[in-house]
C-alpha positions in Angstrom: -12.5 8.5 -9.5 -9.5 9.6 -11.3 -7.3 7.0 -11.1 -10.5 4.3 -12.0 -11.0 6.4 -15.6 -7.3 6.1 -15.8 -6.9 3.1 -15.4 -9.5 2.1 -17.5 -8.6 4.4 -20.5 -5.1 2.3 -20.6 -6.9 -1.2 -20.8 -8.9 0.9 -23.8 -12.1 1.5 -22.4 -14.2 4.4 -22.6 -16.2 5.7 -19.4 -19.1 7.3 -20.6 -20.6 8.2 -16.9 -19.5 7.4 -13.7 -21.3 8.1 -11.0 -20.9 7.2 -6.8 -23.6 7.6 -3.9 -21.3 7.5 -0.8 -22.4 7.0 2.8 -20.2 7.7 6.2 -20.2 6.4 9.4 -19.4 8.7 11.9 -19.0 7.6 15.7 -17.0 8.2 18.6 -13.8 6.5 18.1 -11.8 4.8 21.4 -10.7 9.0 22.2 -14.2 9.6 23.1 -14.2 12.2 19.7 -16.8 12.0 16.9 -14.7 10.6 13.3 -15.9 9.2 10.1 -14.8 6.2 10.8 -16.3 3.9 7.3 -17.0 5.8 4.1 -18.9 3.2 1.5 -18.3 3.7 -1.8 -21.2 3.0 -4.0 -20.1 3.3 -7.6 -21.7 3.2 -10.9 -19.5 3.3 -14.0 -21.3 3.0 -17.5 -19.2 2.2 -20.5 -19.5 2.9 -24.4 -18.4 1.2 -27.6 -17.6 -2.5 -27.9 -15.6 -3.4 -25.0 -16.7 -3.6 -21.8 -15.0 -5.3 -18.5 -16.1 -8.4 -16.8 -17.6 -8.0 -13.1 -13.7 -9.5 -12.3 -12.0 -6.8 -14.3 -14.3 -4.3 -12.7 -13.3 -5.2 -9.4 -9.9 -5.2 -9.9 -10.1 -1.6 -11.5 -11.5 -0.3 -8.5 -9.3 -2.1 -6.2 -6.2 -0.8 -7.9 -7.6 2.7 -8.4 -8.6 2.4 -4.1 -4.9 1.3 -3.5 -3.3 5.2 -6.0 -6.1 6.9 -4.2 -4.4 10.5 -2.1 -7.5 11.0 -0.1 -8.0 6.9 0.4 -4.5 6.8 1.7 -4.3 10.0 3.8 -7.7 8.9 6.0 -7.8 6.9 8.5 -11.3 5.5 8.1 -12.0 2.6 6.8 -13.2 2.6 3.0 -15.0 0.0 1.3 -16.5 -0.3 -2.2 -19.8 -2.2 -3.3 -19.9 -1.7 -7.5 -23.3 -1.3 -8.0 -24.6 -2.0 -11.6 
């Protein structure tokens, strides 16, 4: 979320609210140990003001945020983003 907020601010977007309903999937890995194998993020962002992003811009912001995210770059699990509107 922090990278998303920073990237949005650089584009002149004002974020009024940011919520996420993340869901994780735990299953046995190839080594037989239970691990978090997939995380699905479901962010919902509300913007204030007149300048609001279209769907393509919103997807770009989430993609760039994911690439910069320390946690996403640290975990072995698949991380998927499903933008809610």
